[in-house]
N, CA, C and O atoms as a MOPAC input file, in Angstrom:
PM7 MOZYME 1SCF
protein

 N      0.10100 1     4.46600 1    -7.23600 1
 C      0.72800 1     3.28700 1    -6.66900 1
 C     -0.36900 1     2.37500 1    -6.12900 1
 O     -1.41600 1     2.84000 1    -5.67800 1
 N     -0.11400 1     1.08400 1    -6.18300 1
 C     -1.10000 1     0.11500 1    -5.70400 1
 C     -0.76800 1    -0.32300 1    -4.28100 1
 O      0.38700 1    -0.28500 1    -3.85800 1
 N     -1.79200 1    -0.73400 1    -3.56000 1
 C     -1.66000 1    -1.17500 1    -2.16900 1
 C     -0.82600 1    -2.45400 1    -2.09300 1
 O     -0.99100 1    -3.37000 1    -2.90000 1
 N      0.05700 1    -2.49600 1    -1.12300 1
 C      0.89800 1    -3.69500 1    -0.95700 1
 C      0.12400 1    -4.84300 1    -0.31900 1
 O      0.60900 1    -5.97400 1    -0.28800 1
 N     -1.09000 1    -4.56000 1     0.19800 1
 C     -1.90000 1    -5.59000 1     0.84400 1
 C     -2.95900 1    -6.18300 1    -0.08300 1
 O     -3.14200 1    -7.39800 1    -0.14000 1
 N     -3.65700 1    -5.29700 1    -0.81200 1
 C     -4.75700 1    -5.80400 1    -1.64100 1
 C     -4.62700 1    -5.47800 1    -3.13000 1
 O     -5.37600 1    -6.02400 1    -3.94000 1
 N     -3.69600 1    -4.60100 1    -3.50600 1
 C     -3.48600 1    -4.29000 1    -4.91100 1
 C     -4.36600 1    -3.19100 1    -5.47300 1
 O     -4.32600 1    -2.92000 1    -6.67300 1
 N     -5.15800 1    -2.55500 1    -4.62700 1
 C     -6.02500 1    -1.45400 1    -5.07100 1
 C     -5.24800 1    -0.14400 1    -5.11500 1
 O     -4.10600 1    -0.07100 1    -4.66300 1
 N     -5.88500 1     0.88900 1    -5.66700 1
 C     -5.26000 1     2.21600 1    -5.74100 1
 C     -5.09300 1     2.81800 1    -4.34800 1
 O     -5.88800 1     2.56200 1    -3.44300 1
 N     -4.03600 1     3.62700 1    -4.19700 1
 C     -3.77600 1     4.31700 1    -2.93100 1
 C     -3.74300 1     5.81400 1    -3.16400 1
 O     -3.67600 1     6.28000 1    -4.30100 1
 N     -3.79000 1     6.55800 1    -2.07400 1
 C     -3.62400 1     8.00100 1    -2.14900 1
 C     -2.57800 1     8.42800 1    -1.12200 1
 O     -2.40200 1     7.77500 1    -0.09400 1
 N     -1.89600 1     9.51600 1    -1.40700 1
 C     -0.87400 1    10.05200 1    -0.51900 1
 C     -1.56800 1    10.90200 1     0.53300 1
 O     -2.33200 1    11.80900 1     0.20500 1
 N     -1.29300 1    10.59800 1     1.82400 1
 C     -1.89700 1    11.38700 1     2.90000 1
 C     -0.87000 1    12.27900 1     3.59400 1
 O     -1.24100 1    13.18700 1     4.33800 1
 N      0.41700 1    12.02900 1     3.35600 1
 C      1.47900 1    12.87000 1     3.90600 1
 C      2.72900 1    12.66100 1     3.05200 1
 O      3.00300 1    11.54800 1     2.60300 1
 N      3.47500 1    13.72300 1     2.83400 1
 C      4.66700 1    13.63200 1     1.99500 1
 C      5.71200 1    14.62400 1     2.49300 1
 O      5.39100 1    15.76600 1     2.82100 1
 N      6.97000 1    14.17400 1     2.54700 1
 C      8.06100 1    15.05500 1     2.97400 1
 C      9.30500 1    14.77400 1     2.14700 1
 O      9.66000 1    13.62500 1     1.88500 1
 N      9.95300 1    15.85800 1     1.74700 1
 C     11.22000 1    15.75100 1     1.02600 1
 C     12.34900 1    15.65400 1     2.04300 1
 O     12.40000 1    16.44500 1     2.98600 1
 N     13.26600 1    14.68300 1     1.86400 1
 C     14.42800 1    14.52300 1     2.73700 1
 C     15.64500 1    15.01900 1     1.97400 1
 O     16.18100 1    14.32200 1     1.11200 1
 N     16.07800 1    16.24100 1     2.30200 1
 C     17.17300 1    16.86400 1     1.56700 1
 C     18.45000 1    16.05300 1     1.62600 1
 O     19.07700 1    15.80700 1     0.59600 1
 N     18.84300 1    15.63500 1     2.82200 1
 C     20.12300 1    14.95700 1     3.00000 1
 C     20.24200 1    13.70500 1     2.13700 1
 O     21.28700 1    13.44900 1     1.53900 1
 N     19.18300 1    12.94500 1     2.08000 1
 C     19.21800 1    11.68700 1     1.32700 1
 C     18.66000 1    11.83000 1    -0.08500 1
 O     18.67500 1    10.86800 1    -0.85200 1
 N     18.17100 1    13.01300 1    -0.43700 1
 C     17.57900 1    13.25400 1    -1.75000 1
 C     16.48800 1    12.22300 1    -2.05200 1
 O     16.48000 1    11.58000 1    -3.10200 1
 N     15.57800 1    12.09200 1    -1.09900 1
 C     14.46800 1    11.15100 1    -1.20700 1
 C     13.16300 1    11.85800 1    -0.87600 1
 O     13.15600 1    12.93400 1    -0.27700 1
 N     12.06800 1    11.24000 1    -1.27300 1
 C     10.74700 1    11.72400 1    -0.88600 1
 C     10.08900 1    10.61400 1    -0.06600 1
 O      9.94900 1     9.48000 1    -0.52500 1
 N      9.69100 1    10.96600 1     1.14800 1
 C      9.00800 1    10.05400 1     2.05700 1
 C      7.51400 1    10.28000 1     1.88900 1
 O      7.05800 1    11.42300 1     1.90800 1
 N      6.74800 1     9.21500 1     1.72400 1
 C      5.30000 1     9.36600 1     1.54700 1
 C      4.54900 1     8.36200 1     2.42900 1
 O      4.91900 1     7.19300 1     2.53100 1
 N      3.49800 1     8.85500 1     3.05100 1
 C      2.56600 1     7.98600 1     3.78100 1
 C      1.37700 1     7.78400 1     2.85800 1
 O      0.78500 1     8.75300 1     2.38200 1
 N      1.02800 1     6.53500 1     2.60400 1
 C     -0.05300 1     6.20900 1     1.67400 1
 C     -1.17400 1     5.46000 1     2.39600 1
 O     -0.94300 1     4.74800 1     3.37400 1
 N     -2.38400 1     5.64000 1     1.89000 1
 C     -3.54700 1     4.94300 1     2.43900 1
 C     -4.32200 1     4.31300 1     1.28900 1
 O     -4.58300 1     4.95000 1     0.26800 1
 N     -4.68000 1     3.06300 1     1.47400 1
 C     -5.42700 1     2.32600 1     0.45000 1
 C     -6.88900 1     2.79800 1     0.44400 1
 O     -7.50000 1     2.96900 1     1.49800 1
 N     -7.43300 1     3.00400 1    -0.75600 1
 C     -8.82400 1     3.43100 1    -0.89900 1
 C     -9.80900 1     2.30500 1    -0.60800 1
 O    -10.97400 1     2.56400 1    -0.30500 1
 N     -9.34700 1     1.04200 1    -0.69900 1
 C    -10.24200 1    -0.10400 1    -0.52000 1
 C    -10.14600 1    -0.69600 1     0.88700 1
 O    -11.15200 1    -0.77700 1     1.59200 1
 N     -8.94100 1    -1.11300 1     1.30300 1
 C     -8.79300 1    -1.81000 1     2.58500 1
 C     -8.34700 1    -0.87900 1     3.72100 1
 O     -8.23600 1    -1.32000 1     4.86500 1
 N     -8.09200 1     0.39200 1     3.42400 1
 C     -7.69100 1     1.41700 1     4.41400 1
 C     -6.35100 1     1.14500 1     5.08200 1
 O     -6.04900 1     1.72800 1     6.12300 1
 N     -5.54700 1     0.26700 1     4.49600 1
 C     -4.21100 1     0.01800 1     5.04100 1
 C     -3.35500 1     1.26900 1     4.84200 1
 O     -3.46200 1     1.95300 1     3.82400 1
 N     -2.50600 1     1.55400 1     5.82900 1
 C     -1.60600 1     2.70300 1     5.75300 1
 C     -0.17800 1     2.18100 1     5.79600 1
 O      0.16700 1     1.35200 1     6.63800 1
 N      0.64700 1     2.67200 1     4.88300 1
 C      2.05300 1     2.26300 1     4.85500 1
 C      2.90100 1     3.39400 1     4.30900 1
 O      2.38200 1     4.37000 1     3.76900 1
 N      4.21300 1     3.25600 1     4.45400 1
 C      5.15600 1     4.29600 1     4.06900 1
 C      5.98000 1     3.83800 1     2.87700 1
 O      6.35400 1     2.67000 1     2.77700 1
 N      6.26000 1     4.77700 1     1.97000 1
 C      7.15400 1     4.50700 1     0.84100 1
 C      8.22300 1     5.59300 1     0.79600 1
 O      8.03600 1     6.68900 1     1.32500 1
 N      9.32400 1     5.27900 1     0.16700 1
 C     10.37400 1     6.25100 1    -0.09800 1
 C     10.69500 1     6.20600 1    -1.57800 1
 O     10.85400 1     5.13100 1    -2.15800 1
 N     10.78900 1     7.37300 1    -2.18200 1
 C     11.10700 1     7.45800 1    -3.59900 1
 C     12.49600 1     8.05500 1    -3.76200 1
 O     12.82300 1     9.07000 1    -3.14700 1
 N     13.30700 1     7.41800 1    -4.59300 1
 C     14.64600 1     7.91800 1    -4.88000 1
 C     14.84400 1     7.94800 1    -6.39000 1
 O     14.13200 1     7.28600 1    -7.14400 1
 N     15.80900 1     8.71700 1    -6.80100 1
 C     16.13700 1     8.78800 1    -8.22100 1
 C     16.79700 1     7.48700 1    -8.67000 1
 O     17.48800 1     6.83600 1    -7.88700 1
 N     16.58700 1     7.11900 1    -9.90300 1
 C     17.21100 1     5.93500 1   -10.48200 1
 C     18.49700 1     6.38700 1   -11.16800 1
 O     18.50400 1     6.71100 1   -12.35600 1
 N     19.59000 1     6.40300 1   -10.39600 1
 C     20.85700 1     6.93500 1   -10.89900 1
 C     21.45100 1     6.08500 1   -12.02200 1
 O     22.18600 1     6.60500 1   -12.86100 1
 N     21.14800 1     4.80100 1   -12.04900 1
 C     21.69200 1     3.94300 1   -13.10300 1
 C     21.15300 1     4.33800 1   -14.47800 1
 O     21.79700 1     4.08100 1   -15.49500 1
 N     19.98200 1     4.95900 1   -14.50900 1
 C     19.41700 1     5.41500 1   -15.78100 1
 C     19.90800 1     6.82100 1   -16.14200 1
 O     19.90400 1     7.20400 1   -17.31200 1
 N     20.32700 1     7.58200 1   -15.13400 1
 C     20.72500 1     8.97400 1   -15.37200 1
 C     22.22600 1     9.13900 1   -15.61200 1
 O     22.64100 1    10.00700 1   -16.38000 1
 N     23.03100 1     8.31400 1   -14.96300 1
 C     24.48200 1     8.46900 1   -15.04000 1
 C     25.15000 1     7.22600 1   -15.61300 1
 O     24.72900 1     6.09900 1   -15.35600 1
 N     26.19400 1     7.45600 1   -16.39100 1
 C     27.05400 1     6.38300 1   -16.88000 1
 C     28.47300 1     6.71200 1   -16.43300 1
 O     28.88700 1     7.87100 1   -16.45000 1
 N     29.20000 1     5.69900 1   -16.04200 1
 C     30.56600 1     5.88700 1   -15.57400 1
 C     31.52600 1     5.51900 1   -16.69200 1
 O     31.41600 1     4.46000 1   -17.30900 1
 N     32.46800 1     6.41800 1   -16.93700 1
 C     33.50700 1     6.13900 1   -17.92200 1
 C     34.66500 1     5.47400 1   -17.17300 1
 O     35.34800 1     6.10500 1   -16.36700 1
 N     34.86800 1     4.18700 1   -17.46000 1
 C     35.92400 1     3.43500 1   -16.78100 1
 C     37.29300 1     3.81000 1   -17.34600 1
 O     37.40000 1     4.58400 1   -18.29700 1
 N     38.32300 1     3.24900 1   -16.74500 1
 C     39.69500 1     3.53600 1   -17.20000 1
 C     39.92100 1     3.09600 1   -18.64400 1
 O     40.71500 1     3.69700 1   -19.36800 1
 N     39.22500 1     2.05600 1   -19.04800 1
 C     39.36800 1     1.56400 1   -20.41900 1
 C     38.53400 1     2.37700 1   -21.41400 1
 O     38.62000 1     2.16100 1   -22.62300 1
 N     37.72600 1     3.31300 1   -20.89800 1
 C     36.89900 1     4.13700 1   -21.77300 1
 C     35.49300 1     3.59400 1   -21.96700 1
 O     34.66800 1     4.22900 1   -22.62400 1
 N     35.21400 1     2.43500 1   -21.40700 1
 C     33.91100 1     1.80800 1   -21.53500 1
 C     32.90600 1     2.51000 1   -20.61400 1
 O     33.24400 1     2.87000 1   -19.48700 1
 N     31.67400 1     2.70500 1   -21.09300 1
 C     30.62200 1     3.30700 1   -20.28200 1
 C     29.78400 1     2.21800 1   -19.62400 1
 O     29.28800 1     1.31000 1   -20.29000 1
 N     29.63300 1     2.32300 1   -18.30000 1
 C     28.81200 1     1.38000 1   -17.54100 1
 C     27.83100 1     2.17700 1   -16.67900 1
 O     28.15900 1     3.28300 1   -16.24900 1
 N     26.64100 1     1.64300 1   -16.41800 1
 C     25.66500 1     2.37300 1   -15.60300 1
 C     26.17100 1     2.56300 1   -14.17200 1
 O     26.82100 1     1.68000 1   -13.61200 1
 N     25.86800 1     3.71200 1   -13.59300 1
 C     26.22400 1     3.97700 1   -12.19500 1
 C     25.43000 1     3.03700 1   -11.30400 1
 O     24.24600 1     2.79700 1   -11.54100 1
 N     26.08900 1     2.50100 1   -10.27200 1
 C     25.42100 1     1.60800 1    -9.34000 1
 C     25.62500 1     2.10900 1    -7.91400 1
 O     26.74200 1     2.11200 1    -7.39600 1
 N     24.52900 1     2.53300 1    -7.29000 1
 C     24.59200 1     2.96700 1    -5.89200 1
 C     25.04200 1     1.80100 1    -5.01800 1
 O     25.77700 1     1.99500 1    -4.05000 1
 N     24.60600 1     0.60500 1    -5.35500 1
 C     24.96100 1    -0.57300 1    -4.56800 1
 C     26.46000 1    -0.85000 1    -4.58000 1
 O     27.03100 1    -1.22400 1    -3.55500 1
 N     27.10200 1    -0.66900 1    -5.73500 1
 C     28.55700 1    -0.87200 1    -5.81500 1
 C     29.29000 1     0.13800 1    -4.93900 1
 O     30.24800 1    -0.20400 1    -4.24700 1
 N     28.82600 1     1.38800 1    -4.97700 1
 C     29.43000 1     2.43000 1    -4.14800 1
 C     29.22900 1     2.10300 1    -2.67400 1
 O     30.16100 1     2.22200 1    -1.87900 1
 N     28.01800 1     1.69100 1    -2.30400 1
 C     27.72100 1     1.32100 1    -0.91900 1
 C     28.60300 1     0.16400 1    -0.46200 1
 O     29.14600 1     0.20000 1     0.64200 1
 N     28.74700 1    -0.84400 1    -1.28400 1
 C     29.56600 1    -2.00200 1    -0.93400 1
 C     31.03000 1    -1.61500 1    -0.75600 1
 O     31.69100 1    -2.08400 1     0.17100 1
 N     31.53000 1    -0.77100 1    -1.62900 1
 C     32.90600 1    -0.30400 1    -1.53900 1
 C     33.13100 1     0.47700 1    -0.24200 1
 O     34.14300 1     0.29200 1     0.43400 1
 N     32.18700 1     1.34500 1     0.09700 1
 C     32.29900 1     2.11400 1     1.33300 1
 C     32.13400 1     1.21800 1     2.55600 1
 O     32.79700 1     1.42500 1     3.57300 1
 N     31.26000 1     0.23000 1     2.46200 1
 C     31.08000 1    -0.70900 1     3.57100 1
 C     32.36600 1    -1.48100 1     3.85800 1
 O     32.74900 1    -1.65900 1     5.01400 1
 N     33.02200 1    -1.93200 1     2.80000 1
 C     34.28400 1    -2.66000 1     2.98400 1
 C     35.34500 1    -1.77600 1     3.62100 1
 O     36.17600 1    -2.25300 1     4.39300 1
 N     35.31700 1    -0.49200 1     3.29900 1
 C     36.27600 1     0.43800 1     3.88900 1
 C     35.95000 1     0.74800 1     5.34700 1
 O     36.83600 1     1.11400 1     6.12000 1
 N     34.68900 1     0.60200 1     5.72000 1
 C     34.25000 1     0.93500 1     7.08600 1
 C     33.99200 1    -0.28900 1     7.95400 1
 O     33.40800 1    -0.16600 1     9.03100 1
 N     34.41500 1    -1.46200 1     7.51000 1
 C     34.11900 1    -2.69400 1     8.25000 1
 C     34.63300 1    -2.68700 1     9.68400 1
 O     34.08600 1    -3.37600 1    10.54500 1
 N     35.66500 1    -1.92500 1     9.93900 1
 C     36.24200 1    -1.88100 1    11.28800 1
 C     35.37200 1    -1.09200 1    12.26600 1
 O     35.59600 1    -1.16000 1    13.47500 1
 N     34.40500 1    -0.35900 1    11.77700 1
 C     33.55100 1     0.47400 1    12.62000 1
 C     32.37300 1    -0.32500 1    13.17100 1
 O     31.93000 1    -1.29800 1    12.56200 1
 N     31.88200 1     0.09200 1    14.31300 1
 C     30.79000 1    -0.61300 1    14.98100 1
 C     29.51100 1    -0.60600 1    14.14600 1
 O     28.84500 1    -1.63400 1    14.02200 1
 N     29.16800 1     0.54000 1    13.57700 1
 C     27.95200 1     0.68100 1    12.76100 1
 C     28.32400 1     0.85300 1    11.29300 1
 O     27.94400 1     1.83700 1    10.65800 1
 N     29.05200 1    -0.08700 1    10.77200 1
 C     29.61800 1     0.02600 1     9.42600 1
 C     28.55100 1     0.22100 1     8.34600 1
 O     28.73600 1     1.03800 1     7.44400 1
 N     27.45700 1    -0.50200 1     8.42200 1
 C     26.43100 1    -0.40500 1     7.38200 1
 C     25.75700 1     0.96700 1     7.38800 1
 O     25.56500 1     1.57000 1     6.33200 1
 N     25.40100 1     1.45800 1     8.56800 1
 C     24.77300 1     2.77800 1     8.65000 1
 C     25.74600 1     3.86800 1     8.21100 1
 O     25.36400 1     4.80700 1     7.51400 1
 N     27.01200 1     3.73500 1     8.62500 1
 C     28.02700 1     4.71100 1     8.21900 1
 C     28.21300 1     4.70800 1     6.70800 1
 O     28.28200 1     5.76600 1     6.08300 1
 N     28.29300 1     3.52700 1     6.12900 1
 C     28.48200 1     3.41000 1     4.67800 1
 C     27.27400 1     3.95800 1     3.92400 1
 O     27.43200 1     4.58300 1     2.87600 1
 N     26.08200 1     3.73300 1     4.44100 1
 C     24.87800 1     4.24700 1     3.79800 1
 C     24.85800 1     5.77500 1     3.81800 1
 O     24.53200 1     6.40900 1     2.81400 1
 N     25.20300 1     6.35400 1     4.95000 1
 C     25.26700 1     7.81700 1     5.04000 1
 C     26.33700 1     8.39900 1     4.13900 1
 O     26.12200 1     9.42200 1     3.48900 1
 N     27.49400 1     7.74600 1     4.09900 1
 C     28.57300 1     8.19300 1     3.21600 1
 C     28.17300 1     8.08800 1     1.75000 1
 O     28.52800 1     8.95000 1     0.94600 1
 N     27.44200 1     7.04300 1     1.40000 1
 C     26.97100 1     6.87000 1     0.02400 1
 C     26.06500 1     8.02800 1    -0.36700 1
 O     26.19800 1     8.58200 1    -1.45800 1
 N     25.14800 1     8.39300 1     0.51600 1
 C     24.26700 1     9.53700 1     0.24100 1
 C     25.07400 1    10.82400 1     0.08300 1
 O     24.77600 1    11.64600 1    -0.78400 1
 N     26.09700 1    10.99500 1     0.92300 1
 C     26.95400 1    12.18700 1     0.84800 1
 C     27.69000 1    12.24600 1    -0.48200 1
 O     27.73900 1    13.29700 1    -1.12100 1
 N     28.26200 1    11.12300 1    -0.90200 1
 C     29.01000 1    11.07500 1    -2.16600 1
 C     28.08100 1    11.35200 1    -3.34400 1
 O     28.44300 1    12.10200 1    -4.25100 1
 N     26.89600 1    10.76100 1    -3.34300 1
 C     25.95100 1    10.98400 1    -4.43800 1
 C     25.53100 1    12.44500 1    -4.49500 1
 O     25.41000 1    13.01900 1    -5.57800 1
 N     25.30900 1    13.04300 1    -3.34000 1
 C     24.95000 1    14.46600 1    -3.31400 1
 C     26.07800 1    15.31400 1    -3.90000 1
 O     25.81500 1    16.26300 1    -4.63900 1
 N     27.31900 1    14.98300 1    -3.58200 1
 C     28.46000 1    15.69600 1    -4.15100 1
 C     28.56200 1    15.45700 1    -5.65800 1
 O     28.88400 1    16.37500 1    -6.41200 1
 N     28.29500 1    14.24900 1    -6.09100 1
 C     28.33900 1    13.93300 1    -7.52200 1
 C     27.31000 1    14.75300 1    -8.29200 1
 O     27.56500 1    15.17300 1    -9.42100 1
 N     26.14800 1    14.98100 1    -7.68400 1
 C     25.11300 1    15.76400 1    -8.36300 1
 C     25.58100 1    17.19900 1    -8.61100 1
 O     25.21900 1    17.80300 1    -9.62100 1
 N     26.37300 1    17.74000 1    -7.70500 1
 C     26.85500 1    19.11100 1    -7.89400 1
 C     28.03400 1    19.17000 1    -8.85800 1
 O     28.25500 1    20.20400 1    -9.48900 1
 N     28.79900 1    18.08300 1    -8.98600 1
 C     29.97900 1    18.06000 1    -9.85100 1
 C     29.70600 1    17.52000 1   -11.25300 1
 O     30.48300 1    17.76300 1   -12.17700 1
 N     28.61300 1    16.79300 1   -11.41100 1
 C     28.31100 1    16.17800 1   -12.71100 1
 C     27.91000 1    17.24300 1   -13.71700 1
 O     26.90200 1    17.92900 1   -13.54200 1
 N     28.69200 1    17.37500 1   -14.75500 1
 C     28.39900 1    18.35700 1   -15.79900 1
 C     27.59500 1    17.73200 1   -16.94300 1
 O     26.96800 1    18.43600 1   -17.73400 1
 N     27.62400 1    16.42100 1   -17.01500 1
 C     26.84900 1    15.70600 1   -18.01900 1
 C     26.42400 1    14.37300 1   -17.42000 1
 O     26.62100 1    14.13500 1   -16.22800 1
 N     25.85500 1    13.51900 1   -18.22400 1
 C     25.42300 1    12.21100 1   -17.72300 1
 C     26.57800 1    11.22400 1   -17.63100 1
 O     26.42300 1    10.14800 1   -17.05300 1
 N     27.74100 1    11.57500 1   -18.19600 1
 C     28.91500 1    10.70400 1   -18.12600 1
 C     29.81300 1    11.15000 1   -16.97000 1
 O     30.27500 1    12.29000 1   -16.93800 1
 N     30.05200 1    10.24900 1   -16.03300 1
 C     30.92100 1    10.53500 1   -14.89500 1
 C     32.22900 1     9.78800 1   -15.05600 1
 O     32.24100 1     8.62300 1   -15.45600 1
 N     33.31700 1    10.44700 1   -14.74900 1
 C     34.62200 1     9.80700 1   -14.79700 1
 C     34.84500 1     9.04800 1   -13.49300 1
 O     34.55300 1     9.56800 1   -12.41700 1
 N     35.35100 1     7.84700 1   -13.58000 1
 C     35.59700 1     7.01900 1   -12.39900 1
 C     36.53300 1     7.73000 1   -11.42200 1
 O     36.40100 1     7.56900 1   -10.20900 1
 N     37.46700 1     8.50800 1   -11.93900 1
 C     38.40800 1     9.22700 1   -11.06400 1
 C     37.69200 1    10.29800 1   -10.24700 1
 O     38.06000 1    10.54100 1    -9.09800 1
 N     36.68200 1    10.93800 1   -10.81800 1
 C     35.91000 1    11.93000 1   -10.08100 1
 C     35.18700 1    11.27100 1    -8.90600 1
 O     35.18300 1    11.79800 1    -7.79400 1
 N     34.58200 1    10.12400 1    -9.16400 1
 C     33.87100 1     9.39300 1    -8.11100 1
 C     34.84500 1     8.99700 1    -7.00600 1
 O     34.54600 1     9.16000 1    -5.82300 1
 N     36.00600 1     8.47900 1    -7.39100 1
 C     37.00500 1     8.07600 1    -6.40200 1
 C     37.51300 1     9.27200 1    -5.60700 1
 O     37.72200 1     9.16500 1    -4.39900 1
 N     37.70900 1    10.38700 1    -6.25600 1
 C     38.20600 1    11.58600 1    -5.58100 1
 C     37.18400 1    12.10000 1    -4.56300 1
 O     37.54300 1    12.40200 1    -3.42500 1
 N     35.93500 1    12.19800 1    -4.96000 1
 C     34.88300 1    12.66800 1    -4.06000 1
 C     34.70800 1    11.70300 1    -2.88600 1
 O     34.52800 1    12.13100 1    -1.74600 1
 N     34.76000 1    10.41400 1    -3.16800 1
 C     34.65200 1     9.40800 1    -2.11800 1
 C     35.82000 1     9.50300 1    -1.15300 1
 O     35.63700 1     9.40400 1     0.06000 1
 N     37.00200 1     9.69200 1    -1.67900 1
 C     38.20500 1     9.80100 1    -0.85400 1
 C     38.11400 1    11.00400 1     0.08700 1
 O     38.45700 1    10.89500 1     1.26500 1
 N     37.66000 1    12.13200 1    -0.41800 1
 C     37.52500 1    13.33900 1     0.41300 1
 C     36.50400 1    13.10200 1     1.52400 1
 O     36.74700 1    13.46100 1     2.67700 1
 N     35.36400 1    12.50000 1     1.18300 1
 C     34.33200 1    12.22600 1     2.18800 1
 C     34.85000 1    11.28000 1     3.26800 1
 O     34.61800 1    11.50200 1     4.45600 1
 N     35.54400 1    10.23600 1     2.85500 1
 C     36.10500 1     9.29000 1     3.82600 1
 C     37.19200 1     9.92900 1     4.67300 1
 O     37.28300 1     9.66500 1     5.87200 1
 N     38.00300 1    10.75300 1     4.06800 1
 C     39.08600 1    11.41600 1     4.78600 1
 C     38.52800 1    12.28800 1     5.91400 1
 O     39.10400 1    12.34400 1     7.00000 1
 N     37.42400 1    12.95700 1     5.65900 1
 C     36.78500 1    13.78500 1     6.68000 1
 C     36.09400 1    12.94600 1     7.75000 1
 O     35.97100 1    13.37200 1     8.89800 1
 N     35.65000 1    11.76300 1     7.37000 1
 C     34.86400 1    10.91800 1     8.26900 1
 C     35.73200 1     9.99900 1     9.12900 1
 O     35.56400 1     9.94500 1    10.34800 1
 N     36.65500 1     9.28000 1     8.49700 1
 C     37.45800 1     8.28400 1     9.21200 1
 C     38.74300 1     8.03600 1     8.42000 1
 O     38.70500 1     7.52800 1     7.29900 1
 N     39.86400 1     8.39500 1     9.01000 1
 C     41.16400 1     8.27400 1     8.32200 1
 C     41.48900 1     6.81700 1     7.97200 1
 O     42.01000 1     6.54100 1     6.89100 1
 N     41.18100 1     5.88400 1     8.88900 1
 C     41.48300 1     4.47300 1     8.62700 1
 C     40.67600 1     3.95600 1     7.43200 1
 O     41.20200 1     3.22100 1     6.59700 1
 N     39.40400 1     4.33900 1     7.35300 1
 C     38.56900 1     3.93100 1     6.22000 1
 C     39.08000 1     4.54900 1     4.93200 1
 O     39.03100 1     3.92800 1     3.87000 1
 N     39.57300 1     5.78000 1     5.03300 1
 C     40.12200 1     6.47000 1     3.86900 1
 C     41.35400 1     5.75100 1     3.33500 1
 O     41.50500 1     5.57900 1     2.12500 1
 N     42.22800 1     5.33400 1     4.23600 1
 C     43.43400 1     4.59900 1     3.83200 1
 C     43.06200 1     3.26600 1     3.19600 1
 O     43.64900 1     2.86500 1     2.19100 1
 N     42.08200 1     2.58000 1     3.78800 1
 C     41.63900 1     1.30100 1     3.23500 1
 C     41.06100 1     1.46800 1     1.83300 1
 O     41.35600 1     0.68400 1     0.93100 1
 N     40.23300 1     2.50000 1     1.66100 1
 C     39.63300 1     2.77300 1     0.35600 1
 C     40.72000 1     3.08500 1    -0.67500 1
 O     40.68200 1     2.58700 1    -1.80000 1
 N     41.67100 1     3.90000 1    -0.28300 1
 C     42.74700 1     4.31500 1    -1.19900 1
 C     43.60400 1     3.11200 1    -1.61800 1
 O     44.06600 1     3.04500 1    -2.75700 1
 N     43.80800 1     2.18300 1    -0.71100 1
 C     44.60800 1     1.00200 1    -1.02000 1
 C     43.99100 1     0.16100 1    -2.12500 1
 O     44.70300 1    -0.45200 1    -2.92000 1
 N     42.64900 1     0.13300 1    -2.17300 1
 C     41.97300 1    -0.69800 1    -3.15900 1
 C     41.54200 1     0.03600 1    -4.41600 1
 O     41.17100 1    -0.60000 1    -5.40200 1
 N     41.58500 1     1.36400 1    -4.40000 1
 C     41.08000 1     2.12100 1    -5.54800 1
 C     42.09500 1     3.06900 1    -6.17300 1
 O     41.71200 1     3.98400 1    -6.90300 1
 N     43.34100 1     2.87300 1    -5.90800 1
 C     44.36700 1     3.74200 1    -6.52900 1
 C     45.00800 1     3.09200 1    -7.71200 1
 O     45.88400 1     3.68300 1    -8.34300 1

């Protein structure tokens, strides 16, 4: 990876896997300007998973669409964005255990999301169900 300050090569000086979010946190140091900064690496789910819609069409999975949908369901909460982000990570983690192939059925995603919301906030669950049933 190149330095965000000068564009030179960097080296990793610390690295930690974050199980809950399925990310890798890395502290990097530039070999030229000695700048230190942090990066996070995540999987590119849009390249790994395709969603089979109700019409049978395959579309790339979008973490952002899932996050936005959960955010709209959690808008009544004080920390809606943080809650939606955590729920998105939870749903994706569940999808990884349920995905038998690279094609995901939209109903599976909705079902897993519904269960996660139901456990987290009943009002958000009802809101989600109203728009996705």
